N, C-alpha and C positions, 0 to 999 in steps of 0.2 A: 353275948351276941345281941346287937340292936335290931329292932324291927324297922322296916322301911319307913313306917309312919313317924319314926323318931328323927328322921332326916328332913330338914326343911328344904324342899326342892322348888319352892315357889319362884325364886329369882334365878334359877339355874339357867345357864346358857348352854344350849344343846348344839352339838356338832355332828353333821352327817359325814359319812365316809366319802372321800373323793371318788371312790368307785361307784357311788350311787348315781352320778351324772345328773343330779338334781331331781331324781325320782323320789317316790314315797314308798319304796319297797326296800327299806334298809334299816339298819340299826343306828341309833344315835347315842352318843356318849356325852356326858356333861363335861364342860370345859373347866379348867382350873386345877391347881395342885391341891389335892386332898388325900386323906388316908383311904378314901373309898372312891369307886367309880360307878356313878349311876348310869344305867343303860335303859333305853326304851325303844319301842317299835315306832318308826316314823309314821306308819299308817294309823296309829292310835296314840297320839301324843298325850292325851288326857287319861289314858289307861294305866295299867300297872307298870311300875318300874322295878328293875332289879338293881341291887347294890352289891358290888363286889369289892373285896379288899384290893387295894391298888396293886399289891404284889401278885395276887391271883390273876388280875386282869392283864398285867404286863406279861406274865408267863403264858397266858392264853394267846395274846397277840404275837408274841415271839414264836410260839408253836405254829401259828398260821403262816407267819412269814417263812419259817423253815420248810413248810409244805408247798410254798409258792402260791399261796392263796391271795 
């Protein structure tokens, strides 16, 4: 397993959920096809980031969709 510090996120393009309506109280994910999905809190963009395997993130999103979230 790699630590977050091993991923170069300096040039990452972050995307907010369309549900955020432009606010700063949401989750942002990194754009682009990779094996991992970096995630951060929009209120603290320079704070810690989480990195999930792409398969785990997809399963999480699909579960939310099935719940109607």
